[in-house]
DRENLUMSE-375475 format. One line per field, with one value per residue: residue number from 1; residue in three letters; chain; z negated, x negated, y of N, C-alpha, C in turn. Coordinates in nm, 4 decimals. Each point is the difference from the previous one (the first is absolute). Last residue first. Example, Ala and Ser with C-alpha at 12.3 -4.5 7.8 and 13.67 -1.06 7.14 Angstrom:
<recs>
num [2,1]
residuo [SER,ALA]
cadena [A,A]
n_Z [-0.7080,0.0070]
n_X [-1.2850,-0.0290]
n_Y [-0.2250,-0.5720]
ca_Z [-0.0060,0.0000]
ca_X [-0.0820,0.0890]
ca_Y [0.1190,0.1190]
c_Z [-0.0730,0.0000]
c_X [0.0770,-0.0900]
c_Y [0.1090,0.1200]
</recs>
This chain:
<recs>
num [110,109,108,107,106,105,104,103,102,101,100,99,98,97,96,95,94,93,92,91,90,89,88,87,86,85,84,83,82,81,80,79,78,77,76,75,74,73,72,71,70,69,68,67,66,65,64,63,62,61,60,59,58,57,56,55,54,53,52,51,50,49,48,47,46,45,44,43,42,41,40,39,38,37,36,35,34,33,32,31,30,29,28,27,26,25,24,23,22,21,20,19,18,17,16,15,14,13,12,11,10,9,8,7,6,5,4,3,2,1]
residuo [ALA,GLN,VAL,TYR,ARG,ALA,GLY,LEU,HIS,GLU,ILE,ARG,LEU,ARG,LEU,GLN,PRO,SER,CYS,LYS,GLN,ARG,SER,ALA,PHE,LEU,PHE,LEU,PRO,GLY,ARG,GLY,LEU,SER,LEU,GLN,ILE,SER,ALA,GLN,VAL,PHE,LEU,ARG,LEU,ILE,SER,VAL,SER,GLN,GLU,SER,ALA,ALA,ALA,ALA,VAL,VAL,VAL,ALA,VAL,ASP,TYR,VAL,PRO,LEU,PRO,GLN,GLU,LEU,GLN,GLY,ALA,ALA,GLU,ALA,ALA,SER,ARG,ALA,MET,THR,VAL,VAL,LEU,GLY,CYS,GLU,ARG,LEU,ARG,HIS,ALA,LEU,ARG,THR,ALA,HIS,ASN,SER,ASP,GLU,ASP,ILE,LEU,LEU,VAL,ARG,TYR,MET]
cadena [A,A,A,A,A,A,A,A,A,A,A,A,A,A,A,A,A,A,A,A,A,A,A,A,A,A,A,A,A,A,A,A,A,A,A,A,A,A,A,A,A,A,A,A,A,A,A,A,A,A,A,A,A,A,A,A,A,A,A,A,A,A,A,A,A,A,A,A,A,A,A,A,A,A,A,A,A,A,A,A,A,A,A,A,A,A,A,A,A,A,A,A,A,A,A,A,A,A,A,A,A,A,A,A,A,A,A,A,A,A]
n_Z [2.1686,-0.2573,-0.4527,-0.4665,-0.5580,-0.4568,-0.3003,0.1269,0.3667,0.4096,0.3078,0.2646,0.3763,0.3938,0.2783,0.3067,0.4001,0.2682,0.1165,0.2318,-0.0459,-0.2766,-0.5398,-0.5719,-0.5026,-0.5432,-0.5470,-0.5614,-0.5055,-0.4837,-0.4030,-0.2095,-0.3452,-0.0049,0.1162,0.4121,0.4252,0.3673,0.2600,0.3231,0.4161,0.3058,0.2457,0.3756,0.4039,0.2647,0.2862,0.4057,0.3535,0.2551,0.3420,0.3148,0.2565,0.1336,-0.0915,-0.5000,-0.5297,-0.4805,-0.4742,-0.4951,-0.4503,-0.4304,-0.3623,-0.3809,-0.3971,-0.3832,-0.1113,0.4288,0.4626,0.4566,0.1688,0.1720,0.4333,0.3629,0.1410,0.2725,0.4616,0.2524,0.0170,-0.2921,-0.2362,-0.2124,-0.0989,-0.1242,0.2097,0.2660,0.4857,0.2124,-0.0663,0.3044,0.3970,-0.0248,0.0081,0.4159,0.2443,-0.1377,0.1176,0.4331,0.0723,-0.1785,0.0085,-0.2465,-0.3734,-0.3987,-0.4107,-0.4274,-0.3125,-0.3383,-0.1149,-0.3094]
n_X [1.1601,-0.4974,-0.3124,-0.3624,-0.1021,-0.2125,-0.2836,-0.2931,-0.2878,0.1920,0.1459,-0.3317,-0.1471,0.2510,-0.0765,-0.3528,0.0668,0.4495,0.5133,0.5112,0.5322,0.3765,-0.1148,-0.0650,-0.2363,0.0003,-0.1730,0.0597,0.0787,-0.1552,-0.3117,-0.3189,0.1581,0.4266,0.1113,-0.1915,0.0348,0.3143,-0.0331,-0.3433,0.0722,0.2723,-0.1885,-0.2563,0.2248,0.0986,-0.3344,-0.0498,0.2800,-0.1286,-0.3198,0.1551,0.2968,0.5129,0.4506,0.0727,0.0852,-0.1327,0.0761,-0.1397,0.0273,0.0783,0.2957,0.0841,-0.3807,-0.0858,0.0532,0.1973,0.0229,0.1600,0.4132,-0.0185,-0.1736,0.2912,0.2903,-0.1815,-0.0632,0.4260,0.3579,0.0217,0.1961,-0.0248,0.0599,-0.1374,-0.0381,0.0597,0.0881,0.3302,-0.0495,-0.2572,0.2122,0.2639,-0.2208,-0.1196,0.3251,0.0842,-0.3131,0.0156,0.3028,-0.1093,-0.4660,-0.3729,-0.2689,-0.2282,0.1089,-0.1244,0.0695,-0.0670,0.0396,0.0726]
n_Y [-0.9469,0.0036,0.0650,0.0360,0.0763,0.2548,0.2691,0.3785,-0.0593,-0.1426,0.3268,0.1947,-0.2389,0.0344,0.3657,-0.0280,-0.2577,0.1157,-0.1265,-0.1385,-0.0087,-0.0300,-0.0747,-0.0964,-0.1424,-0.1702,-0.0938,-0.1395,0.1655,0.1795,0.0917,0.3297,0.3114,0.2600,0.4688,0.1677,-0.2578,0.0466,0.4035,0.0295,-0.2026,0.2323,0.3593,-0.1064,-0.0755,0.3696,0.1538,-0.2248,0.1219,0.3789,-0.0495,-0.3801,-0.4355,-0.1244,-0.0797,-0.1737,-0.2329,-0.2792,-0.3052,-0.2443,-0.3648,-0.1656,0.3155,0.2670,0.1569,0.3556,0.4457,0.2797,0.2133,-0.1113,0.1762,0.4414,0.0529,-0.0754,0.3448,0.3365,-0.0839,-0.2015,-0.3177,-0.4920,-0.4946,-0.5310,-0.5671,-0.5473,-0.5187,-0.4237,-0.0679,0.2647,0.4631,0.2458,0.1483,0.3901,0.4127,0.1816,0.2424,0.4426,0.3338,0.1906,0.3472,0.4307,0.2728,0.1526,-0.3131,-0.3310,-0.3871,-0.3505,-0.4688,-0.4701,-0.5673,-0.4561]
ca_Z [0.0061,0.1103,0.0911,0.1212,0.1160,0.0726,-0.0649,-0.1021,-0.1130,-0.0809,-0.0635,-0.1059,-0.1094,-0.0664,-0.0828,-0.1088,-0.1028,0.0303,-0.0718,-0.0395,0.1041,0.1247,0.1019,0.1310,0.0887,0.1382,0.1070,0.1208,0.0973,0.0900,0.0295,0.1086,-0.0314,-0.0261,-0.1314,-0.0954,-0.1005,-0.0607,-0.0856,-0.1203,-0.0776,-0.0585,-0.1033,-0.1133,-0.0629,-0.0754,-0.1156,-0.0943,-0.0642,-0.0932,-0.1183,0.0257,-0.1025,0.0491,0.1454,0.0721,0.1438,0.0594,0.1454,0.0632,0.1324,0.0278,0.1277,0.0281,0.1403,0.0196,-0.0901,-0.1237,-0.1170,-0.0279,-0.0427,-0.1287,-0.1000,-0.0226,-0.0729,-0.1369,-0.0743,0.0151,0.1338,-0.0195,0.1120,-0.0249,0.0783,-0.0505,-0.0650,-0.1453,-0.0446,0.0431,-0.0984,-0.1201,0.0263,0.0109,-0.1365,-0.0653,0.0617,-0.0358,-0.1410,-0.0097,0.0691,-0.0807,0.1027,0.0246,0.1442,0.0285,0.1445,0.0310,0.1103,0.0156,0.0275,0.1194]
ca_X [0.1339,0.0697,0.0657,0.0579,-0.0230,0.1168,0.0503,0.0962,-0.0788,-0.0429,0.1178,0.0419,-0.0969,0.0283,0.1180,-0.0375,-0.0775,-0.1433,-0.0753,-0.1339,-0.1002,0.0563,0.0133,0.0405,0.0260,-0.0047,0.0541,-0.0800,0.0348,0.1104,0.0708,-0.0602,-0.1362,0.0038,0.0537,-0.0186,-0.1004,0.0245,0.1192,-0.0330,-0.0954,0.0703,0.0903,-0.0874,-0.0360,0.1187,0.0102,-0.1026,0.0513,0.1079,-0.0619,-0.0610,-0.1000,-0.1382,0.0139,-0.0195,0.0181,0.0100,-0.0160,0.0580,-0.0489,-0.1151,-0.0024,0.1366,0.0237,-0.0287,-0.1091,0.0507,-0.0619,-0.1294,0.0224,0.0684,-0.1000,-0.0902,0.0746,0.0211,-0.1256,-0.0881,0.0141,-0.0260,-0.0405,0.0489,-0.0460,0.0847,-0.0652,0.0048,-0.1161,0.0251,0.0918,-0.0791,-0.0879,0.0861,0.0405,-0.1144,-0.0229,0.1129,-0.0131,-0.1077,0.0462,0.0994,0.0956,0.0892,0.0179,-0.0057,-0.0099,0.0433,-0.0600,0.0715,-0.0797,0.0454]
ca_Y [-0.0599,0.0650,-0.0927,0.0586,-0.0852,-0.0507,-0.1208,0.0408,0.0512,-0.1136,-0.0599,0.0924,-0.0129,-0.1282,0.0220,0.0899,-0.0719,-0.0009,0.1017,-0.0428,0.0204,-0.0530,0.1030,-0.0510,0.1126,-0.0455,0.0829,-0.0183,-0.1039,0.0327,-0.1250,-0.0762,-0.0455,-0.1435,-0.0331,0.1088,-0.0369,-0.1314,0.0046,0.0760,-0.0809,-0.1147,0.0512,0.0338,-0.1270,-0.0409,0.0902,-0.0459,-0.1214,0.0343,0.0585,0.1301,0.0309,-0.0052,-0.0132,0.1262,-0.0155,0.1331,-0.0070,0.1187,0.0373,-0.0853,-0.0722,-0.0428,-0.0340,-0.1425,-0.0375,-0.0595,0.0635,-0.0628,-0.1377,-0.0004,0.0379,-0.1131,-0.1029,0.0495,-0.0111,0.1164,0.0591,0.1426,0.0843,0.1353,0.1147,0.1083,0.1128,-0.0110,-0.0782,-0.1382,-0.0589,-0.0288,-0.1153,-0.1179,-0.0344,-0.0633,-0.1321,-0.0862,-0.0375,-0.0987,-0.1214,-0.0721,-0.0408,0.1129,0.0131,0.1438,0.0206,0.1355,0.0740,0.1269,0.1192,0.0644]
c_Z [0.1422,0.0158,0.1127,0.0879,0.1174,0.1109,0.0672,-0.0740,-0.1120,-0.1161,-0.0934,-0.0750,-0.1156,-0.1192,-0.0760,-0.0952,-0.1191,-0.1094,0.0378,-0.0556,-0.0534,0.1169,0.1279,0.0952,0.1391,0.0858,0.1355,0.1094,0.1070,0.0987,0.0906,0.0358,0.1053,-0.0227,-0.0341,-0.1400,-0.1082,-0.1079,-0.0732,-0.0962,-0.1302,-0.0886,-0.0706,-0.1174,-0.1219,-0.0711,-0.0871,-0.1250,-0.0985,-0.0710,-0.1048,-0.1277,0.0394,-0.1149,0.0639,0.1494,0.0646,0.1511,0.0558,0.1490,0.0440,0.1304,0.0115,0.1240,0.0194,0.1464,0.0075,-0.0885,-0.1325,-0.1255,-0.0360,-0.0534,-0.1389,-0.1069,-0.0341,-0.0849,-0.1447,-0.0833,0.0212,0.1388,-0.0460,0.1142,-0.0455,0.0625,-0.0491,-0.0752,-0.1517,-0.0424,0.0356,-0.1090,-0.1232,0.0216,0.0008,-0.1424,-0.0700,0.0559,-0.0422,-0.1440,-0.0105,0.0683,-0.0672,0.1108,0.0234,0.1514,0.0279,0.1484,0.0085,0.1008,0.0235,0.0189]
c_X [0.0509,0.1347,0.0622,0.0575,0.0733,-0.0443,0.1216,0.0582,0.0902,-0.0885,-0.0428,0.1208,0.0364,-0.0946,0.0369,0.1176,-0.0386,-0.0754,-0.1491,-0.0786,-0.1366,-0.0952,0.0528,0.0211,0.0274,0.0390,-0.0211,0.0661,-0.1078,0.0249,0.1206,0.0705,-0.0564,-0.1389,-0.0085,0.0465,-0.0163,-0.1008,0.0189,0.1178,-0.0344,-0.0924,0.0717,0.0832,-0.0887,-0.0259,0.1194,0.0013,-0.1012,0.0527,0.1060,-0.0670,-0.0687,-0.0935,-0.1383,0.0170,-0.0122,0.0059,0.0259,-0.0318,0.0708,-0.0670,-0.1262,0.0031,0.1412,0.0267,-0.0376,-0.1166,0.0503,-0.0671,-0.1301,0.0221,0.0614,-0.1034,-0.0901,0.0737,0.0172,-0.1262,-0.0856,-0.0019,-0.0208,-0.0511,0.0699,-0.0538,0.1036,-0.0680,-0.0077,-0.1127,0.0350,0.0866,-0.0805,-0.0838,0.0874,0.0345,-0.1133,-0.0184,0.1111,-0.0134,-0.1038,0.0514,0.1047,0.1012,0.1010,0.0015,0.0110,-0.0255,0.0594,-0.0752,0.0891,-0.0775]
c_Y [-0.0084,-0.0730,0.0812,-0.1095,0.0611,-0.0943,-0.0593,-0.1200,0.0505,0.0427,-0.1116,-0.0550,0.0922,-0.0196,-0.1266,0.0226,0.0892,-0.0753,-0.0110,0.1186,-0.0404,0.0176,-0.0638,0.1163,-0.0560,0.1184,-0.0662,0.0822,-0.0166,-0.1129,0.0253,-0.1285,-0.0943,-0.0599,-0.1481,-0.0371,0.1057,-0.0352,-0.1319,0.0055,0.0721,-0.0833,-0.1150,0.0524,0.0247,-0.1325,-0.0367,0.0882,-0.0576,-0.1243,0.0325,0.0483,0.1308,0.0346,-0.0118,-0.0255,0.1370,-0.0180,0.1395,-0.0090,0.1279,0.0412,-0.0840,-0.0884,-0.0558,-0.0333,-0.1479,-0.0443,-0.0556,0.0548,-0.0706,-0.1399,-0.0002,0.0318,-0.1180,-0.1033,0.0444,-0.0225,0.1245,0.0627,0.1436,0.0868,0.1278,0.1283,0.1003,0.1127,-0.0103,-0.0933,-0.1435,-0.0627,-0.0393,-0.1265,-0.1249,-0.0427,-0.0745,-0.1401,-0.0956,-0.0500,-0.1113,-0.1268,-0.0890,-0.0278,0.1116,0.0173,0.1495,0.0203,0.1396,0.0858,0.1212,0.1298]
</recs>
């Protein structure tokens, strides 16, 4: 069974999405802030298979936060952190999308 960390500051959206993911048989843990998510990703052994980062819009700030998550996940786990999915509700520029994917995340417009 896959373990998912859902990072979404919109609690209503996060609750609905978590419910849908659980219906698909996934084990979902929700993080409602960047600090909480970074703390959960800094475990010495990989705790999550996938981390889903949901942003209202892809911006320089959201890419910086994604970088923090990626670094937190690999710092102690020797590069075996979770796969990252970055979902934005607004279309992202090609340059920003490329930066997201260079961090090792997949970009999806939600």
